[in-house]
N, CA, C and O atoms as a Tripos MOL2 file, in Angstrom:
@<TRIPOS>MOLECULE
protein
  264   263    66     0     0
PROTEIN
NO_CHARGES

@<TRIPOS>ATOM
      1 N         101.9820   91.4180   81.0080 N.3       1 ILE1
      2 CA        102.1650   91.8780   82.4210 C.3       1 ILE1
      3 C         103.4130   92.2680   82.7730 C.2       1 ILE1
      4 O         104.4800   91.7930   82.3850 O.2       1 ILE1
      5 N         103.1820   93.3490   83.6900 N.am      2 THR2
      6 CA        104.5610   93.6940   84.2400 C.3       2 THR2
      7 C         104.2480   93.7740   85.7560 C.2       2 THR2
      8 O         103.1760   93.9470   86.3360 O.2       2 THR2
      9 N         105.5730   93.5880   86.2460 N.am      3 TYR3
     10 CA        105.3580   93.4910   87.8000 C.3       3 TYR3
     11 C         106.0000   94.5520   88.4870 C.2       3 TYR3
     12 O         106.7180   95.2470   87.7680 O.2       3 TYR3
     13 N         105.9390   94.8480   89.6190 N.am      4 GLY4
     14 CA        106.6660   95.9530   90.4130 C.3       4 GLY4
     15 C         105.7900   96.0520   92.1380 C.2       4 GLY4
     16 O         104.6880   95.6820   92.5450 O.2       4 GLY4
     17 N         106.6540   96.5590   92.5970 N.am      5 PHE5
     18 CA        106.1900   96.7070   94.2800 C.3       5 PHE5
     19 C         105.3200   98.0420   94.0530 C.2       5 PHE5
     20 O         105.6050   99.0500   93.4070 O.2       5 PHE5
     21 N         103.9070   97.6500   94.9620 N.am      6 GLY6
     22 CA        103.4120   98.5850   95.5770 C.3       6 GLY6
     23 C         103.5300   99.7920   96.8700 C.2       6 GLY6
     24 O         104.6150  100.1100   97.3580 O.2       6 GLY6
     25 N         102.5460  100.2300   97.1960 N.am      7 GLU7
     26 CA        103.4190  100.9750   98.4860 C.3       7 GLU7
     27 C         104.2990  100.3340   99.8690 C.2       7 GLU7
     28 O         104.0090   99.6410  100.8440 O.2       7 GLU7
     29 N         105.3310  100.8890   99.4190 N.am      8 MET8
     30 CA        106.2140  100.3540  101.0210 C.3       8 MET8
     31 C         106.9820  101.4460  101.2050 C.2       8 MET8
     32 O         107.1140  102.4300  100.4770 O.2       8 MET8
     33 N         107.7830  101.0260  102.8870 N.am      9 PRO9
     34 CA        108.3230  101.5250  102.7740 C.3       9 PRO9
     35 C         109.8010  101.9480  102.3870 C.2       9 PRO9
     36 O         110.3820  100.8910  102.1440 O.2       9 PRO9
     37 N         110.6060  102.9230  102.2320 N.am     10 ALA10
     38 CA        111.8670  102.9490  101.8230 C.3      10 ALA10
     39 C         112.7160  102.1970  102.0570 C.2      10 ALA10
     40 O         113.3470  101.6350  101.1620 O.2      10 ALA10
     41 N         112.9520  101.9920  103.4540 N.am     11 LYS11
     42 CA        113.5920  100.9730  103.9870 C.3      11 LYS11
     43 C         113.7640   99.2890  103.2290 C.2      11 LYS11
     44 O         114.7680   98.5890  103.0950 O.2      11 LYS11
     45 N         112.5020   99.0820  102.8850 N.am     12 VAL12
     46 CA        112.5010   97.6710  102.3030 C.3      12 VAL12
     47 C         112.5480   97.5930  100.6610 C.2      12 VAL12
     48 O         112.8090   96.5600  100.0440 O.2      12 VAL12
     49 N         112.2490   98.8700  100.0580 N.am     13 LEU13
     50 CA        112.5800   98.9940   98.8060 C.3      13 LEU13
     51 C         114.1540   99.0380   98.2840 C.2      13 LEU13
     52 O         114.5720   98.8150   97.1480 O.2      13 LEU13
     53 N         114.8970   99.4000   99.4870 N.am     14 GLN14
     54 CA        116.2670   99.6270   99.2560 C.3      14 GLN14
     55 C         116.8550   98.1750   99.1880 C.2      14 GLN14
     56 O         117.8170   97.8180   98.5090 O.2      14 GLN14
     57 N         115.9650   97.2860  100.1580 N.am     15 LYS15
     58 CA        116.9390   95.6850   99.9590 C.3      15 LYS15
     59 C         116.3500   94.8740   99.1460 C.2      15 LYS15
     60 O         116.7890   93.7360   99.3110 O.2      15 LYS15
     61 N         115.3740   94.9470   98.1580 N.am     16 PHE16
     62 CA        114.8810   94.2550   97.2460 C.3      16 PHE16
     63 C         114.4710   94.8950   95.9320 C.2      16 PHE16
     64 O         114.1120   96.0610   95.7670 O.2      16 PHE16
     65 N         114.5940   93.8600   94.9580 N.am     17 LEU17
     66 CA        114.5130   94.7190   93.6190 C.3      17 LEU17
     67 C         113.3200   93.2040   92.8900 C.2      17 LEU17
     68 O         113.4340   91.9800   92.9570 O.2      17 LEU17
     69 N         112.4690   93.9420   92.3730 N.am     18 VAL18
     70 CA        111.2370   93.1850   91.0590 C.3      18 VAL18
     71 C         111.4750   93.0150   89.4480 C.2      18 VAL18
     72 O         111.2830   94.0320   88.7820 O.2      18 VAL18
     73 N         111.7490   92.2000   88.9770 N.am     19 ASN19
     74 CA        112.1610   92.1130   87.7550 C.3      19 ASN19
     75 C         110.8250   92.6620   86.8270 C.2      19 ASN19
     76 O         109.8800   91.8860   86.6830 O.2      19 ASN19
     77 N         110.7840   93.8490   86.2840 N.am     20 ALA20
     78 CA        109.1430   93.8810   85.7920 C.3      20 ALA20
     79 C         108.9890   93.2630   84.9200 C.2      20 ALA20
     80 O         107.9170   93.4570   84.3490 O.2      20 ALA20
     81 N         109.8600   92.2640   84.3580 N.am     21 GLU21
     82 CA        109.0640   91.4970   82.9700 C.3      21 GLU21
     83 C         108.6980   90.1380   83.7800 C.2      21 GLU21
     84 O         107.6220   89.5620   83.6170 O.2      21 GLU21
     85 N         109.7800   89.6540   84.7330 N.am     22 THR22
     86 CA        109.5710   88.2420   85.1210 C.3      22 THR22
     87 C         108.5300   87.9900   86.7490 C.2      22 THR22
     88 O         107.8270   87.0450   87.1070 O.2      22 THR22
     89 N         108.8730   89.3340   87.4230 N.am     23 GLY23
     90 CA        108.4420   88.8330   88.5910 C.3      23 GLY23
     91 C         108.9290   88.6660   89.6130 C.2      23 GLY23
     92 O         108.4800   88.8190   90.7490 O.2      23 GLY23
     93 N         110.3120   88.1940   89.0930 N.am     24 THR24
     94 CA        111.6170   87.4970   89.8970 C.3      24 THR24
     95 C         112.2260   88.6780   91.2450 C.2      24 THR24
     96 O         112.8950   89.6800   90.9930 O.2      24 THR24
     97 N         111.8410   88.2900   92.5090 N.am     25 ILE25
     98 CA        112.3710   89.0070   93.2370 C.3      25 ILE25
     99 C         113.2810   88.9500   93.7270 C.2      25 ILE25
    100 O         113.3330   87.8640   94.3040 O.2      25 ILE25
    101 N         114.8600   89.9780   94.0070 N.am     26 THR26
    102 CA        116.0520   89.4340   94.3780 C.3      26 THR26
    103 C         116.4080   90.5810   95.7330 C.2      26 THR26
    104 O         115.6330   91.5100   95.9640 O.2      26 THR26
    105 N         117.1420   90.4510   96.2110 N.am     27 LEU27
    106 CA        118.0170   91.4480   96.7890 C.3      27 LEU27
    107 C         119.0600   91.9840   96.5460 C.2      27 LEU27
    108 O         120.0260   91.3060   96.1950 O.2      27 LEU27
    109 N         119.1390   93.4500   96.6810 N.am     28 GLN28
    110 CA        119.9130   94.5060   96.6490 C.3      28 GLN28
    111 C         120.8340   94.6030   97.5790 C.2      28 GLN28
    112 O         121.8270   95.2900   97.3390 O.2      28 GLN28
    113 N         120.7150   94.0190   98.6740 N.am     29 GLU29
    114 CA        121.8320   93.4940   99.5790 C.3      29 GLU29
    115 C         121.3770   92.8760  100.8280 C.2      29 GLU29
    116 O         120.1950   92.7590  101.1510 O.2      29 GLU29
    117 N         122.7070   92.3650  101.7270 N.am     30 ALA30
    118 CA        122.3090   91.3820  102.7700 C.3      30 ALA30
    119 C         121.2750   91.6080  103.5630 C.2      30 ALA30
    120 O         120.7220   92.7070  103.5650 O.2      30 ALA30
    121 N         120.8940   90.6400  104.3080 N.am     31 LEU31
    122 CA        119.9670   90.9240  105.0800 C.3      31 LEU31
    123 C         120.4660   90.5770  106.6820 C.2      31 LEU31
    124 O         121.1520   89.6060  107.0010 O.2      31 LEU31
    125 N         119.8500   91.8030  107.7540 N.am     32 ASP32
    126 CA        120.6700   91.2450  108.9170 C.3      32 ASP32
    127 C         119.5310   91.0090  109.7300 C.2      32 ASP32
    128 O         118.6710   91.8650  109.9370 O.2      32 ASP32
    129 N         119.5080   89.6000  110.3000 N.am     33 PHE33
    130 CA        118.5590   88.8940  111.4720 C.3      33 PHE33
    131 C         117.7540   89.7230  112.5220 C.2      33 PHE33
    132 O         116.5680   89.6930  112.8500 O.2      33 PHE33
    133 N         119.1190   90.6860  113.0470 N.am     34 GLU34
    134 CA        119.1120   91.5660  114.2530 C.3      34 GLU34
    135 C         118.9300   92.9740  113.8940 C.2      34 GLU34
    136 O         119.0350   93.8860  114.7140 O.2      34 GLU34
    137 N         118.6790   93.1220  112.7630 N.am     35 ASP35
    138 CA        118.2640   94.3640  112.4780 C.3      35 ASP35
    139 C         116.1270   94.4050  111.8570 C.2      35 ASP35
    140 O         115.1710   95.1470  112.0860 O.2      35 ASP35
    141 N         116.3030   93.4760  111.2600 N.am     36 THR36
    142 CA        114.6530   93.0280  110.7710 C.3      36 THR36
    143 C         114.7430   91.6690  110.5530 C.2      36 THR36
    144 O         115.6140   91.0510  109.9410 O.2      36 THR36
    145 N         113.2010   91.0380  111.4310 N.am     37 GLN37
    146 CA        113.5310   89.4570  111.1900 C.3      37 GLN37
    147 C         112.4300   88.6390  110.1820 C.2      37 GLN37
    148 O         112.3410   87.4240  110.0110 O.2      37 GLN37
    149 N         111.5610   89.8120  109.5290 N.am     38 ALA38
    150 CA        110.6410   89.4800  108.7220 C.3      38 ALA38
    151 C         110.3940   90.8560  107.5940 C.2      38 ALA38
    152 O         110.6080   92.0360  107.8740 O.2      38 ALA38
    153 N         110.0530   90.4960  106.7030 N.am     39 PHE39
    154 CA        109.6840   91.7740  105.7360 C.3      39 PHE39
    155 C         108.0080   91.2860  104.9470 C.2      39 PHE39
    156 O         107.6970   90.1190  104.7070 O.2      39 PHE39
    157 N         107.3460   92.2020  104.7320 N.am     40 ARG40
    158 CA        106.1780   91.6320  103.9890 C.3      40 ARG40
    159 C         106.1210   92.7060  103.0280 C.2      40 ARG40
    160 O         105.8310   93.8140  103.4790 O.2      40 ARG40
    161 N         106.3450   92.5940  101.7740 N.am     41 LEU41
    162 CA        106.5700   92.8270  100.1800 C.3      41 LEU41
    163 C         105.0150   92.8960   99.7640 C.2      41 LEU41
    164 O         104.3030   91.9260  100.0230 O.2      41 LEU41
    165 N         104.4650   94.0610   99.1050 N.am     42 ALA42
    166 CA        103.4830   94.3540   98.5340 C.3      42 ALA42
    167 C         103.5030   94.3610   97.1610 C.2      42 ALA42
    168 O         103.8250   95.4360   96.6550 O.2      42 ALA42
    169 N         103.2210   93.3560   96.3430 N.am     43 VAL43
    170 CA        103.6410   92.9640   94.8910 C.3      43 VAL43
    171 C         102.3650   93.6550   94.3620 C.2      43 VAL43
    172 O         101.4170   94.0060   95.0660 O.2      43 VAL43
    173 N         102.4960   93.8340   92.7310 N.am     44 GLU44
    174 CA        101.4510   94.3220   91.8760 C.3      44 GLU44
    175 C         101.9590   93.8050   90.3400 C.2      44 GLU44
    176 O         103.0900   93.5930   89.9020 O.2      44 GLU44
    177 N         101.0720   93.7340   89.9300 N.am     45 ALA45
    178 CA        101.1990   92.9680   88.1680 C.3      45 ALA45
    179 C          99.9300   93.5390   86.9470 C.2      45 ALA45
    180 O          98.7300   93.2780   86.8550 O.2      45 ALA45
    181 N         100.3400   93.9300   86.5790 N.am     46 ARG46
    182 CA         99.3540   95.3810   85.7140 C.3      46 ARG46
    183 C          98.9620   94.5600   84.2770 C.2      46 ARG46
    184 O          99.7860   93.6570   84.1320 O.2      46 ARG46
    185 N          98.3010   94.5720   83.5370 N.am     47 ASP47
    186 CA         98.4450   93.7120   82.4740 C.3      47 ASP47
    187 C          98.1060   95.1450   80.9590 C.2      47 ASP47
    188 O          97.4420   96.1050   81.3500 O.2      47 ASP47
    189 N          98.3550   95.1670   80.1250 N.am     48 SER48
    190 CA         98.2820   96.4560   79.1700 C.3      48 SER48
    191 C          96.8570   96.9630   79.0000 C.2      48 SER48
    192 O          96.6630   97.9290   78.2620 O.2      48 SER48
    193 N          95.6880   96.2810   79.7350 N.am     49 GLY49
    194 CA         94.8660   96.9390   79.8050 C.3      49 GLY49
    195 C          94.3550   97.9160   80.5560 C.2      49 GLY49
    196 O          93.4440   98.7330   80.4290 O.2      49 GLY49
    197 N          95.4830   97.5340   81.7080 N.am     50 GLY50
    198 CA         95.5130   98.7110   82.8180 C.3      50 GLY50
    199 C          94.7910   97.7790   84.0060 C.2      50 GLY50
    200 O          94.7920   98.4340   85.0480 O.2      50 GLY50
    201 N          94.2230   96.5690   84.1790 N.am     51 LEU51
    202 CA         93.9050   96.0040   85.4300 C.3      51 LEU51
    203 C          95.0890   95.7880   85.9580 C.2      51 LEU51
    204 O          96.1260   95.7100   85.2980 O.2      51 LEU51
    205 N          94.9960   95.6660   87.3210 N.am     52 VAL52
    206 CA         95.8020   95.0230   88.3630 C.3      52 VAL52
    207 C          95.5840   94.1340   89.3230 C.2      52 VAL52
    208 O          94.4930   94.0250   89.8820 O.2      52 VAL52
    209 N          96.2030   93.7040   89.4870 N.am     53 ALA53
    210 CA         96.1390   92.2540   91.0260 C.3      53 ALA53
    211 C          97.2660   92.7890   91.7970 C.2      53 ALA53
    212 O          98.1550   93.5740   91.4690 O.2      53 ALA53
    213 N          97.0650   92.2890   92.7040 N.am     54 HIS54
    214 CA         97.8900   92.7210   94.5640 C.3      54 HIS54
    215 C          97.9940   91.1260   94.9740 C.2      54 HIS54
    216 O          97.2040   90.1840   94.9230 O.2      54 HIS54
    217 N          99.4620   91.3040   95.4370 N.am     55 CYS55
    218 CA         99.6400   90.0220   96.4930 C.3      55 CYS55
    219 C         100.6060   90.3750   97.5960 C.2      55 CYS55
    220 O         101.2110   91.4410   97.4830 O.2      55 CYS55
    221 N         100.8050   89.6810   98.5520 N.am     56 LYS56
    222 CA        101.8630   90.2020   99.2550 C.3      56 LYS56
    223 C         102.8620   88.9580   99.6710 C.2      56 LYS56
    224 O         102.3520   87.8560   99.8740 O.2      56 LYS56
    225 N         104.2320   89.1280   99.7910 N.am     57 VAL57
    226 CA        104.9720   88.2450   99.7070 C.3      57 VAL57
    227 C         105.9690   88.5320  101.0880 C.2      57 VAL57
    228 O         106.6680   89.4860  101.4290 O.2      57 VAL57
    229 N         105.6900   87.3440  101.6250 N.am     58 GLU58
    230 CA        106.6260   87.2600  103.5080 C.3      58 GLU58
    231 C         107.6770   86.9170  103.1960 C.2      58 GLU58
    232 O         107.6950   85.9820  102.3960 O.2      58 GLU58
    233 N         108.9230   87.4390  103.6230 N.am     59 VAL59
    234 CA        110.1830   87.1540  103.5490 C.3      59 VAL59
    235 C         110.7130   86.9470  104.9040 C.2      59 VAL59
    236 O         110.8720   87.8600  105.7140 O.2      59 VAL59
    237 N         110.9630   85.7880  105.1010 N.am     60 GLU60
    238 CA        111.2450   85.1930  106.8440 C.3      60 GLU60
    239 C         113.0350   85.2230  106.8400 C.2      60 GLU60
    240 O         113.6870   84.3840  106.2180 O.2      60 GLU60
    241 N         113.6160   86.2600  107.5910 N.am     61 VAL61
    242 CA        115.1000   86.0270  107.6870 C.3      61 VAL61
    243 C         115.5840   85.2760  108.3260 C.2      61 VAL61
    244 O         115.1110   85.5580  109.4270 O.2      61 VAL61
    245 N         116.4160   84.2260  108.5120 N.am     62 LEU62
    246 CA        117.0590   83.3240  109.3200 C.3      62 LEU62
    247 C         118.5770   83.8340  109.9810 C.2      62 LEU62
    248 O         119.4770   84.2270  109.2390 O.2      62 LEU62
    249 N         118.6910   83.7870  111.1200 N.am     63 ASP63
    250 CA        120.0580   84.1890  111.7930 C.3      63 ASP63
    251 C         120.7380   82.7040  111.6660 C.2      63 ASP63
    252 O         120.5040   81.6730  112.2970 O.2      63 ASP63
    253 N         121.6450   82.9730  110.6380 N.am     64 VAL64
    254 CA        122.1880   81.5630  110.1950 C.3      64 VAL64
    255 C         123.2530   81.6820  111.1770 C.2      64 VAL64
    256 O         123.3340   80.5970  111.7540 O.2      64 VAL64
    257 N         124.2130   82.6110  111.6850 N.am     65 ASN65
    258 CA        125.7020   82.6350  112.3050 C.3      65 ASN65
    259 C         125.2850   82.1090  113.5470 C.2      65 ASN65
    260 O         126.2650   82.1360  114.2920 O.2      65 ASN65
    261 N         124.3280   81.6570  114.1100 N.am     66 ASP66
    262 CA        124.0300   81.6740  115.6320 C.3      66 ASP66
    263 C         123.9860   79.8840  115.6440 C.2      66 ASP66
    264 O         123.7660   79.2790  116.6930 O.2      66 ASP66
@<TRIPOS>BOND
     1     1     2 1
     2     2     3 1
     3     3     4 2
     4     3     5 am
     5     5     6 1
     6     6     7 1
     7     7     8 2
     8     7     9 am
     9     9    10 1
    10    10    11 1
    11    11    12 2
    12    11    13 am
    13    13    14 1
    14    14    15 1
    15    15    16 2
    16    15    17 am
    17    17    18 1
    18    18    19 1
    19    19    20 2
    20    19    21 am
    21    21    22 1
    22    22    23 1
    23    23    24 2
    24    23    25 am
    25    25    26 1
    26    26    27 1
    27    27    28 2
    28    27    29 am
    29    29    30 1
    30    30    31 1
    31    31    32 2
    32    31    33 am
    33    33    34 1
    34    34    35 1
    35    35    36 2
    36    35    37 am
    37    37    38 1
    38    38    39 1
    39    39    40 2
    40    39    41 am
    41    41    42 1
    42    42    43 1
    43    43    44 2
    44    43    45 am
    45    45    46 1
    46    46    47 1
    47    47    48 2
    48    47    49 am
    49    49    50 1
    50    50    51 1
    51    51    52 2
    52    51    53 am
    53    53    54 1
    54    54    55 1
    55    55    56 2
    56    55    57 am
    57    57    58 1
    58    58    59 1
    59    59    60 2
    60    59    61 am
    61    61    62 1
    62    62    63 1
    63    63    64 2
    64    63    65 am
    65    65    66 1
    66    66    67 1
    67    67    68 2
    68    67    69 am
    69    69    70 1
    70    70    71 1
    71    71    72 2
    72    71    73 am
    73    73    74 1
    74    74    75 1
    75    75    76 2
    76    75    77 am
    77    77    78 1
    78    78    79 1
    79    79    80 2
    80    79    81 am
    81    81    82 1
    82    82    83 1
    83    83    84 2
    84    83    85 am
    85    85    86 1
    86    86    87 1
    87    87    88 2
    88    87    89 am
    89    89    90 1
    90    90    91 1
    91    91    92 2
    92    91    93 am
    93    93    94 1
    94    94    95 1
    95    95    96 2
    96    95    97 am
    97    97    98 1
    98    98    99 1
    99    99   100 2
   100    99   101 am
   101   101   102 1
   102   102   103 1
   103   103   104 2
   104   103   105 am
   105   105   106 1
   106   106   107 1
   107   107   108 2
   108   107   109 am
   109   109   110 1
   110   110   111 1
   111   111   112 2
   112   111   113 am
   113   113   114 1
   114   114   115 1
   115   115   116 2
   116   115   117 am
   117   117   118 1
   118   118   119 1
   119   119   120 2
   120   119   121 am
   121   121   122 1
   122   122   123 1
   123   123   124 2
   124   123   125 am
   125   125   126 1
   126   126   127 1
   127   127   128 2
   128   127   129 am
   129   129   130 1
   130   130   131 1
   131   131   132 2
   132   131   133 am
   133   133   134 1
   134   134   135 1
   135   135   136 2
   136   135   137 am
   137   137   138 1
   138   138   139 1
   139   139   140 2
   140   139   141 am
   141   141   142 1
   142   142   143 1
   143   143   144 2
   144   143   145 am
   145   145   146 1
   146   146   147 1
   147   147   148 2
   148   147   149 am
   149   149   150 1
   150   150   151 1
   151   151   152 2
   152   151   153 am
   153   153   154 1
   154   154   155 1
   155   155   156 2
   156   155   157 am
   157   157   158 1
   158   158   159 1
   159   159   160 2
   160   159   161 am
   161   161   162 1
   162   162   163 1
   163   163   164 2
   164   163   165 am
   165   165   166 1
   166   166   167 1
   167   167   168 2
   168   167   169 am
   169   169   170 1
   170   170   171 1
   171   171   172 2
   172   171   173 am
   173   173   174 1
   174   174   175 1
   175   175   176 2
   176   175   177 am
   177   177   178 1
   178   178   179 1
   179   179   180 2
   180   179   181 am
   181   181   182 1
   182   182   183 1
   183   183   184 2
   184   183   185 am
   185   185   186 1
   186   186   187 1
   187   187   188 2
   188   187   189 am
   189   189   190 1
   190   190   191 1
   191   191   192 2
   192   191   193 am
   193   193   194 1
   194   194   195 1
   195   195   196 2
   196   195   197 am
   197   197   198 1
   198   198   199 1
   199   199   200 2
   200   199   201 am
   201   201   202 1
   202   202   203 1
   203   203   204 2
   204   203   205 am
   205   205   206 1
   206   206   207 1
   207   207   208 2
   208   207   209 am
   209   209   210 1
   210   210   211 1
   211   211   212 2
   212   211   213 am
   213   213   214 1
   214   214   215 1
   215   215   216 2
   216   215   217 am
   217   217   218 1
   218   218   219 1
   219   219   220 2
   220   219   221 am
   221   221   222 1
   222   222   223 1
   223   223   224 2
   224   223   225 am
   225   225   226 1
   226   226   227 1
   227   227   228 2
   228   227   229 am
   229   229   230 1
   230   230   231 1
   231   231   232 2
   232   231   233 am
   233   233   234 1
   234   234   235 1
   235   235   236 2
   236   235   237 am
   237   237   238 1
   238   238   239 1
   239   239   240 2
   240   239   241 am
   241   241   242 1
   242   242   243 1
   243   243   244 2
   244   243   245 am
   245   245   246 1
   246   246   247 1
   247   247   248 2
   248   247   249 am
   249   249   250 1
   250   250   251 1
   251   251   252 2
   252   251   253 am
   253   253   254 1
   254   254   255 1
   255   255   256 2
   256   255   257 am
   257   257   258 1
   258   258   259 1
   259   259   260 2
   260   259   261 am
   261   261   262 1
   262   262   263 1
   263   263   264 2
@<TRIPOS>SUBSTRUCTURE
     1 ILE1         2 RESIDUE 1 A ILE
     2 THR2         6 RESIDUE 1 A THR
     3 TYR3        10 RESIDUE 1 A TYR
     4 GLY4        14 RESIDUE 1 A GLY
     5 PHE5        18 RESIDUE 1 A PHE
     6 GLY6        22 RESIDUE 1 A GLY
     7 GLU7        26 RESIDUE 1 A GLU
     8 MET8        30 RESIDUE 1 A MET
     9 PRO9        34 RESIDUE 1 A PRO
    10 ALA10       38 RESIDUE 1 A ALA
    11 LYS11       42 RESIDUE 1 A LYS
    12 VAL12       46 RESIDUE 1 A VAL
    13 LEU13       50 RESIDUE 1 A LEU
    14 GLN14       54 RESIDUE 1 A GLN
    15 LYS15       58 RESIDUE 1 A LYS
    16 PHE16       62 RESIDUE 1 A PHE
    17 LEU17       66 RESIDUE 1 A LEU
    18 VAL18       70 RESIDUE 1 A VAL
    19 ASN19       74 RESIDUE 1 A ASN
    20 ALA20       78 RESIDUE 1 A ALA
    21 GLU21       82 RESIDUE 1 A GLU
    22 THR22       86 RESIDUE 1 A THR
    23 GLY23       90 RESIDUE 1 A GLY
    24 THR24       94 RESIDUE 1 A THR
    25 ILE25       98 RESIDUE 1 A ILE
    26 THR26      102 RESIDUE 1 A THR
    27 LEU27      106 RESIDUE 1 A LEU
    28 GLN28      110 RESIDUE 1 A GLN
    29 GLU29      114 RESIDUE 1 A GLU
    30 ALA30      118 RESIDUE 1 A ALA
    31 LEU31      122 RESIDUE 1 A LEU
    32 ASP32      126 RESIDUE 1 A ASP
    33 PHE33      130 RESIDUE 1 A PHE
    34 GLU34      134 RESIDUE 1 A GLU
    35 ASP35      138 RESIDUE 1 A ASP
    36 THR36      142 RESIDUE 1 A THR
    37 GLN37      146 RESIDUE 1 A GLN
    38 ALA38      150 RESIDUE 1 A ALA
    39 PHE39      154 RESIDUE 1 A PHE
    40 ARG40      158 RESIDUE 1 A ARG
    41 LEU41      162 RESIDUE 1 A LEU
    42 ALA42      166 RESIDUE 1 A ALA
    43 VAL43      170 RESIDUE 1 A VAL
    44 GLU44      174 RESIDUE 1 A GLU
    45 ALA45      178 RESIDUE 1 A ALA
    46 ARG46      182 RESIDUE 1 A ARG
    47 ASP47      186 RESIDUE 1 A ASP
    48 SER48      190 RESIDUE 1 A SER
    49 GLY49      194 RESIDUE 1 A GLY
    50 GLY50      198 RESIDUE 1 A GLY
    51 LEU51      202 RESIDUE 1 A LEU
    52 VAL52      206 RESIDUE 1 A VAL
    53 ALA53      210 RESIDUE 1 A ALA
    54 HIS54      214 RESIDUE 1 A HIS
    55 CYS55      218 RESIDUE 1 A CYS
    56 LYS56      222 RESIDUE 1 A LYS
    57 VAL57      226 RESIDUE 1 A VAL
    58 GLU58      230 RESIDUE 1 A GLU
    59 VAL59      234 RESIDUE 1 A VAL
    60 GLU60      238 RESIDUE 1 A GLU
    61 VAL61      242 RESIDUE 1 A VAL
    62 LEU62      246 RESIDUE 1 A LEU
    63 ASP63      250 RESIDUE 1 A ASP
    64 VAL64      254 RESIDUE 1 A VAL
    65 ASN65      258 RESIDUE 1 A ASN
    66 ASP66      262 RESIDUE 1 A ASP
């Protein structure tokens, strides 16, 4: 099984990275609560037979400096 992001805005793709082998989602840059308070990520899992499963991952950004 390989993992990747589905169709999403470029702004979101700049901030998150998905490991194709494990499906682990990590940040590529810091998130700013004042800029965006939540993200909805579209994740796809593909098997070697061509089947695809989809899910949504919601990320809530906390305002830690207030």
